[in-house]
N, C-alpha and C positions, 0 to 999 in steps of 0.2 A: 559405770554408767553415769554417775553424777558428774564425773570429770568431763565426759563427752558433752553433757548438757551445759555445763558451765562454759566450756570452750565455744559451743554453738551460740550461747547468749553473748559472750564477749565478741565473737566474730560479727554477729548481727549488729551489735551496738557500735562497733567500730566502723563498719562498712555500710550502714544503712543510709538512705538518701538524706536523712536529716544531718549528716555530717558535713554538709556544705555550708556551715555557719548558721543554720536555722535551728530554732528550738524544737520545732515539730515539722513533720513533712507537710508542706503547703502546696507543692507542685511536683509534677513529673517533668523530666527533661527528655526530649527526643532530638536526635541529631541526624542530619542527612547531608549528603554531598550531591551536587548535580553539576553537569557540564553541558554546555550548549555552544553553538556557533552563530555568529552574525556574519554572513558571507563566509570568509575563510579565517575570521578572527575568533579564537577560542576564549570562552569565559567560563569561570568556575565559581560556584558558591558553596559555602558551608552554612547550613541553617541550624539554629538552635531554637527549638520551640518549647516554651514553658506552658504547661496546662495547669490551671488552678484546680487542685483536687480537694481543696478545703471547702467546707460548707458555707463559708463567708468569703467576701472579697479579700484580696491581698494587694498590697502595694509592693511593686517590684522596682528596684533601682540597681545601677551598676556603680560599684565603688572604684575609685581610682587606685586603690591599693589593696593588696591581699591581706586580710586580717582575720583568719579563721579562728584565732583564739579569743576574739572579742565577741561578746554576746550581741545578737541581732539588735536588741533594743538600744545598746550603746552605739552601734553602727548607724542606726536611724537617727539618733540624737545628733551625732556628728554630721550626718548628711544634711539634716534640717537646720542646725544652728551654727555650724562652723562657717566662719567668714572665708569665702573663696573669692579673691579679688577685692572688689569694693563692697560686697554684701553677702549675706547668708540667704539661703533659700527662704527661710522663715521671714526675714526682713522683706524680701521681694513679695511674698504672699500677703503680708500685712500692710504693705503700701497701697494706697488707693490709686492704682494705675488704671488708665482707661483702656489700654490695649496690652495684651499679654505678649511678652517677648518669646521668641522661639526657645525651646529647651536646649541646654548645653549639656552634652554627655559628661557624666561624673560630677556635674555642678548642680544642675537643676532638672535633669531628665529623670522622670519616674513615670510609671504606668500603673493605674488601678486596673486589676484584672478581676472581673466578676467570677463567681463560681462556675466551673465547667467551661470557662472561656480560655483562650490561648493568646500568647504573644510570641512573635518570632523575631529573631535577630539573624539577619543574613549578612554574611561577609563575602564581598565580591572581589574577584581578581581577574584581570585581563591576562589570559594565559593560564597555564597549569599551576596548581599549588605544588610547592616542594613539600617533601615530607615534614621538614622542620617548621614550615609555615602552618601546616595543618595542626601540628601539635601545639604551636603557639596560639592559634585561634581557640582550640579546645581548652587549653590550660588557662589562657587569659580570660576568656569569657566565663567559663565555669567557676573559676576561683573568685571572680569579681561580682557574681550574681548574688543579690540579697533580696529577701522578701519578708514581709511581716503582715500578719493578720490585721485587717482593717480595724478591729476592735482595739488592738494594742496601739495602732497608729493614732487612733482618736484620743488616746491619753495625752498625746503631745500637741495635736492640732485638730481642729474641728473639720469634719468631713466636707462641710460647705466651703471652707477655705481651700481644701486640698483638691477637690475634683476639677475646678476650672484650670488648674495647672497640670493635670494629668495628661500625658501624651495621648492624643486622640486616635491614632491609627493602630491597627492590629499587628504591625510589624515595622521594623526599621532596617535599613540597609547601610552597612558600614564598608568603607573601602579597606582593603587589607592593610594599606599603608598607615591607617589611622590607629591601629592597635598598638 
């Protein structure tokens, strides 16, 4: 009986939702596929929706590389402070710029998600998805999703500096070719 209980505990800890690189479960993920036509041209979308189930806000971002063995806090420090091109996201936030530049996926794109709010990523394809393309979408996006509780984020950067740079819309649409 004890052996069964130990196996159940191990199974839950290995396959719980917090295994996506998060320290605790901050969000639920829902995935759906849809198909529609404009005239006789077929379009398909795969949508991934993240719902904040945390009692506080979370900051969500996509990493350009999969790094499940790195703690979320370290991933956020890299995202915020690592120089990508000519600047880091933190340098951009601390510059006194008069107009905010549009976000760049994997570089400066992040979204503040309030409690019980959702954010969706839609991947669009003209024509039908092939089976390997669907797997690539799911694996690529799921393995690159990162989120951290706003209280932990505030240890690195003040909320007042962060919020103006947060993506404003509740969803983003990506072309299949960009993944």
